[in-house]
VEXDREN-2710 file (C-alpha; in Angstrom, 1 decimal):
% VEXDREN-2710
k/r/px/py/pz
1/MET/-82.3/70.3/63.3
2/LYS/-83.9/68.1/60.7
3/THR/-84.4/64.4/61.4
4/PRO/-83.9/61.8/58.7
5/SER/-87.6/61.5/58.3
6/ASP/-87.9/65.3/57.7
7/THR/-85.2/65.1/55.1
8/ALA/-87.0/62.2/53.3
9/ALA/-90.3/64.1/53.5
10/ASP/-88.7/67.2/51.9
11/SER/-87.2/65.1/49.2
12/ALA/-90.5/63.6/48.4
13/VAL/-92.1/67.0/48.2
14/ASP/-89.4/68.2/45.9
15/THR/-89.8/65.1/43.7
16/ASN/-93.6/65.7/43.6
17/ASP/-93.1/69.3/42.6
18/VAL/-90.8/68.3/39.8
19/THR/-93.2/65.6/38.6
20/ALA/-96.1/68.1/38.8
21/ASP/-94.0/70.7/36.8
22/ALA/-93.2/68.1/34.1
23/SER/-96.8/66.9/33.9
24/SER/-98.1/70.5/33.6
25/ALA/-95.6/71.4/30.9
26/PRO/-97.1/72.5/27.5
27/PRO/-97.2/69.9/24.8
28/PRO/-93.9/69.7/22.8
29/LYS/-93.8/71.7/19.5
30/ARG/-92.5/70.4/16.2
31/ALA/-88.9/71.5/16.9
32/HIS/-89.0/69.6/20.3
33/LEU/-90.3/66.5/18.6
34/ARG/-87.7/66.7/15.9
35/ARG/-84.9/66.9/18.5
36/LEU/-86.4/64.0/20.5
37/ARG/-86.3/61.8/17.4
38/GLU/-82.8/62.9/16.6
39/ILE/-81.6/62.0/20.1
40/TYR/-83.5/58.7/20.2
41/ARG/-81.8/57.6/17.0
42/SER/-78.3/58.8/18.0
43/THR/-75.9/58.3/20.9
44/GLY/-77.3/61.3/22.6
45/TRP/-74.6/63.9/22.3
46/PRO/-76.0/67.2/23.6
47/CYS/-76.3/70.4/21.5
48/ALA/-76.6/72.5/24.7
49/ASP/-79.3/74.8/23.3
50/MET/-82.6/76.1/24.7
51/ILE/-84.6/73.3/23.0
52/GLU/-82.8/70.7/25.0
53/VAL/-83.2/72.9/28.1
54/GLU/-87.0/72.9/27.6
55/LEU/-87.0/69.2/27.0
56/LEU/-85.0/68.6/30.1
57/ALA/-87.3/70.8/32.2
58/ALA/-90.3/69.0/30.8
59/GLY/-88.9/65.6/31.8
60/CYS/-88.6/64.3/28.2
61/LEU/-84.8/64.1/28.4
62/GLU/-82.4/63.2/31.1
63/ARG/-78.7/63.7/31.5
64/CYS/-76.4/60.7/31.8
65/LEU/-72.8/60.8/32.9
66/GLY/-70.5/58.3/31.1
67/SER/-67.6/56.3/32.6
68/GLN/-65.2/58.8/31.0
69/GLY/-66.9/61.8/32.5
70/HIS/-68.7/62.9/29.3
71/GLU/-72.4/63.8/29.4
72/THR/-75.0/62.4/27.1
73/LEU/-78.8/62.7/26.8
74/ARG/-81.4/59.9/27.0
75/VAL/-85.0/60.1/26.0
76/THR/-87.1/59.3/29.1
77/ASP/-90.4/57.4/29.2
78/ALA/-92.2/60.8/29.1
79/GLY/-90.3/61.6/25.9
80/ILE/-91.2/58.2/24.3
81/GLN/-94.8/58.9/25.2
82/ALA/-94.7/62.3/23.5
83/LEU/-93.2/60.8/20.4
84/ALA/-95.8/58.0/20.3
85/GLN/-98.6/60.5/20.6
86/ALA/-97.2/62.7/17.9
87/HIS/-96.8/59.7/15.6
88/ALA/-100.4/58.6/16.2
89/GLY/-101.7/62.0/15.5
90/ASN/-99.7/62.3/12.3
91/LYS/-100.8/58.9/11.1
92/THR/-104.5/59.7/11.8
93/ALA/-104.2/63.0/9.9
94/ARG/-102.3/61.4/6.9
95/ASP/-104.3/58.2/6.6
96/PRO/-107.0/59.6/4.1
97/HIS/-104.4/61.3/2.1
98/GLU/-102.1/58.3/2.0
99/CYS/-104.9/56.0/1.0
100/LEU/-105.8/58.2/-1.9
101/VAL/-102.2/58.5/-3.0
102/LYS/-101.9/54.7/-3.0
103/GLN/-105.2/54.3/-4.9
104/VAL/-103.9/56.7/-7.6
105/ALA/-100.5/54.9/-7.8
106/ASP/-102.2/51.5/-8.0
107/GLN/-104.4/52.8/-10.8
108/LEU/-101.4/54.0/-12.8
109/ALA/-99.6/50.7/-12.2
110/ARG/-102.7/48.9/-13.6
111/GLU/-102.5/51.2/-16.7
112/GLY/-98.9/50.0/-17.2
113/ARG/-97.1/53.1/-15.9
114/LEU/-94.2/53.3/-13.5
115/ALA/-95.2/55.5/-10.5
116/TRP/-93.2/57.0/-7.7
117/ARG/-94.6/58.4/-4.5
118/GLY/-93.1/61.3/-2.7
119/LEU/-90.3/61.8/-5.2
120/MET/-88.2/65.0/-4.7
121/LEU/-87.5/66.6/-8.1
122/ARG/-85.9/69.8/-9.3
123/ALA/-87.5/72.2/-11.7
124/PRO/-86.4/75.6/-13.2
125/LEU/-88.8/78.5/-12.7
126/PRO/-88.7/82.0/-14.3
127/ARG/-87.8/84.7/-11.8
128/ALA/-90.6/86.9/-13.2
129/LEU/-93.2/84.4/-12.0
130/PRO/-95.4/85.9/-9.2
131/GLY/-93.9/84.8/-5.9
132/CYS/-90.4/84.5/-7.3
133/ASP/-88.1/87.4/-6.3
134/ARG/-84.5/87.8/-7.1
135/HIS/-83.7/85.4/-4.2
136/GLY/-86.0/82.6/-5.4
137/VAL/-89.4/81.3/-4.4
138/PRO/-90.5/81.8/-0.8
139/ALA/-90.5/78.7/1.4
140/MET/-93.6/76.6/1.0
141/GLU/-94.7/73.1/2.0
142/GLY/-93.3/70.5/-0.3
143/ALA/-90.9/72.9/-2.1
144/THR/-87.7/74.7/-1.5
145/THR/-85.5/76.8/-3.7
146/ALA/-82.0/77.6/-4.4
147/ASN/-80.2/80.1/-6.7
148/ALA/-79.3/78.9/-10.2
149/PRO/-75.7/78.0/-10.8
150/PRO/-73.6/80.2/-13.2
151/PRO/-74.8/79.5/-16.7
152/LEU/-72.8/76.9/-18.6
153/TRP/-75.0/77.0/-21.7
154/GLU/-78.2/78.7/-23.0
155/GLU/-81.5/76.9/-22.6
156/PHE/-84.4/77.2/-25.0
157/SER/-88.1/77.7/-24.1
158/ALA/-91.0/76.1/-25.8
159/ASP/-91.2/78.8/-28.5
160/GLY/-87.5/78.3/-29.3
161/MET/-86.3/81.5/-27.7
162/ALA/-83.0/81.3/-25.8
163/VAL/-83.4/81.7/-22.0
164/HIS/-80.5/82.8/-20.0
165/ALA/-79.8/80.6/-16.9
166/LEU/-79.6/83.7/-14.7
167/ASP/-83.3/84.5/-15.5
168/ARG/-84.5/81.5/-13.6
169/THR/-84.4/79.9/-10.2
170/TRP/-84.5/76.3/-9.1
171/CYS/-87.4/74.8/-7.1
172/MET/-87.3/71.5/-5.3
173/ALA/-90.9/70.1/-5.4
174/MET/-92.3/66.8/-4.2
175/PRO/-95.4/65.7/-6.1
176/ASP/-97.5/63.1/-4.5
177/VAL/-97.3/60.8/-7.5
178/PHE/-94.9/61.1/-10.5
179/SER/-95.3/58.6/-13.3
180/ILE/-93.9/57.7/-16.7
181/ARG/-94.9/55.2/-19.4
182/ARG/-93.0/51.9/-19.7
183/SER/-91.2/52.6/-22.9
184/SER/-87.7/52.3/-24.4
185/VAL/-88.2/55.5/-26.4
186/GLU/-87.5/58.6/-24.3
187/ALA/-89.9/60.7/-26.3
188/TYR/-92.8/58.4/-25.4
189/LEU/-92.4/58.4/-21.6
190/GLU/-95.1/61.1/-21.1
191/PRO/-94.3/62.1/-17.5
192/VAL/-97.3/63.0/-15.4
193/VAL/-97.8/64.5/-12.0
194/HIS/-100.7/63.8/-9.7
195/GLU/-101.3/66.1/-6.7
196/ILE/-103.6/64.6/-4.1
197/LYS/-105.9/66.8/-1.9
198/VAL/-108.4/65.5/0.6
199/ASN/-109.0/68.7/2.5
200/ARG/-110.6/71.9/1.0
201/SER/-108.5/74.3/3.0
202/ASP/-105.3/72.5/1.9
203/LEU/-106.4/72.7/-1.7
204/LEU/-107.2/76.4/-1.5
205/GLY/-103.9/77.1/0.1
206/ASP/-102.1/75.1/-2.6
207/LEU/-103.9/77.0/-5.4
208/ARG/-102.5/80.2/-3.9
209/LYS/-99.0/79.0/-4.7
210/PRO/-98.4/79.6/-8.5
211/ALA/-94.7/78.8/-8.1
212/LYS/-95.4/75.3/-6.8
213/ARG/-97.9/74.6/-9.6
214/ALA/-95.4/76.0/-12.2
215/ALA/-92.8/73.6/-10.9
216/TYR/-95.2/70.6/-11.4
217/LEU/-96.0/71.9/-15.0
218/ALA/-92.2/72.2/-15.7
219/MET/-91.4/68.6/-14.7
220/ALA/-94.3/66.8/-16.4
221/GLY/-96.3/66.8/-19.7
222/ALA/-99.6/66.8/-17.7
223/VAL/-100.6/67.7/-14.2
224/TRP/-103.7/66.4/-12.4
225/TYR/-105.3/67.4/-9.2
226/VAL/-107.0/64.5/-7.5
227/LEU/-109.8/65.7/-5.2
228/GLY/-111.1/63.6/-2.3
229/GLU/-114.5/63.7/-0.5
230/ASP/-115.5/65.5/2.6
231/ALA/-117.2/63.9/5.6
232/ASN/-120.6/64.0/3.8
233/GLY/-119.2/62.2/0.7
234/ARG/-119.2/65.3/-1.4
235/PRO/-116.2/66.5/-3.5
236/ILE/-114.0/69.0/-1.6
237/ALA/-114.1/71.3/-4.7
238/GLN/-115.4/71.6/-8.2
239/ALA/-113.4/71.3/-11.3
240/ASP/-113.7/75.0/-12.3
241/GLU/-111.9/76.0/-9.0
242/VAL/-108.7/74.3/-10.3
243/PRO/-106.7/76.3/-12.9
244/ALA/-107.3/75.3/-16.5
245/GLU/-103.7/74.2/-17.1
246/CYS/-104.3/71.2/-14.8
247/GLY/-106.7/68.3/-15.1
248/VAL/-109.1/67.2/-12.3
249/LEU/-109.9/63.7/-11.0
250/GLN/-112.6/63.4/-8.4
251/LEU/-113.1/60.5/-6.0
252/GLU/-116.7/59.3/-6.2
253/ARG/-117.8/56.4/-4.1
254/GLY/-114.4/54.9/-4.1
255/SER/-113.7/55.4/-7.8
256/LEU/-111.6/58.0/-9.6
257/VAL/-113.7/59.9/-12.2
258/VAL/-112.3/62.4/-14.7
259/ALA/-113.9/65.8/-14.1
260/ARG/-111.7/67.6/-16.6
261/SER/-108.9/66.2/-18.8
262/ALA/-105.4/67.6/-18.3
263/PRO/-103.9/69.5/-21.2
264/ARG/-100.9/67.5/-22.5
265/ARG/-97.6/69.0/-23.5
266/THR/-94.9/67.1/-25.5
267/MET/-91.7/66.4/-23.6
268/GLU/-89.0/65.0/-25.9
269/ARG/-86.6/64.0/-23.1
270/LEU/-86.3/63.9/-19.3
271/PRO/-83.5/66.0/-17.8
272/PHE/-80.5/64.1/-16.4
273/HIS/-81.2/65.2/-12.8
274/VAL/-84.7/63.6/-13.1
275/TRP/-83.1/60.3/-14.2
276/MET/-80.8/60.5/-11.2
277/ALA/-83.7/61.0/-8.9
278/LEU/-85.6/58.0/-10.4
279/ALA/-82.5/55.8/-10.2
280/GLN/-82.2/56.5/-6.4
281/ALA/-85.8/55.8/-5.7
282/SER/-88.0/52.7/-5.9
283/PRO/-91.2/52.8/-8.0
284/HIS/-94.5/52.0/-6.4
285/ILE/-95.4/48.2/-6.5
286/ARG/-99.1/47.3/-6.7
287/LEU/-99.8/44.1/-4.8
288/ASP/-102.7/41.9/-5.9
289/SER/-105.1/40.7/-3.3
290/ASP/-103.6/37.2/-3.3
291/GLU/-100.1/38.6/-2.9
292/GLN/-101.3/40.9/-0.1
293/ALA/-102.8/38.0/1.8
294/MET/-99.5/36.2/1.9
295/LEU/-97.8/39.1/3.7
END
């Protein structure tokens, strides 16, 4: 027969085992972190799937019973710690990229252009493009696709030939910086895309995606690749490694230098869906040093 002290000791051992199991659990994956953020921002209604089971077993979530008998989930201190660590890691990884994105947007603002960062835009792509099958462009970072709607009218290519809507697919792409001129004449807007790269492997992976590059070329009159520096202060790539249809800007000692000019194509008008995207977003605002000091 167990005494109260034995029962307490057994409970302590069980608690220690659970704590040890939670501490020895593998680090949460992206799907687990996404679910933790969703639960942290919501009232905690459970989905009752295996992701929540794994989070409960790892001690990142706990079940709570409400006064009406319904069960909700709450992010524990261990879950908060996991979210904070993931956020710190993402911030560290994105800092060089975001700094260069801001530098490019500031430079465009000084030149009198309106610039948007991280704008999601839609562009039509021909289905015959390498990487585009009859179901659309394969999934890739920064771009998703959807089948084209039934054709309501014929569209015309640059050479004046009619292009049937069913011969294309739609691509949703998010350039790092999208900018236009400040002008009241639509034909003078000159939309430009700047794609920022601070890592060589990221650049090479991006250059292997012709569909993504074609989407940028379809939504702008000029496309630039902005190349950062490596740990030794050298450019991550040379201008001739970037396709000729794009211009190249290189970061040299903190300044942006033109390594190769971007070919320019005339765009008489912006599509209506682009205007809608611009209307729903806020352009980048460059703060002068005095204005920044007041914040």
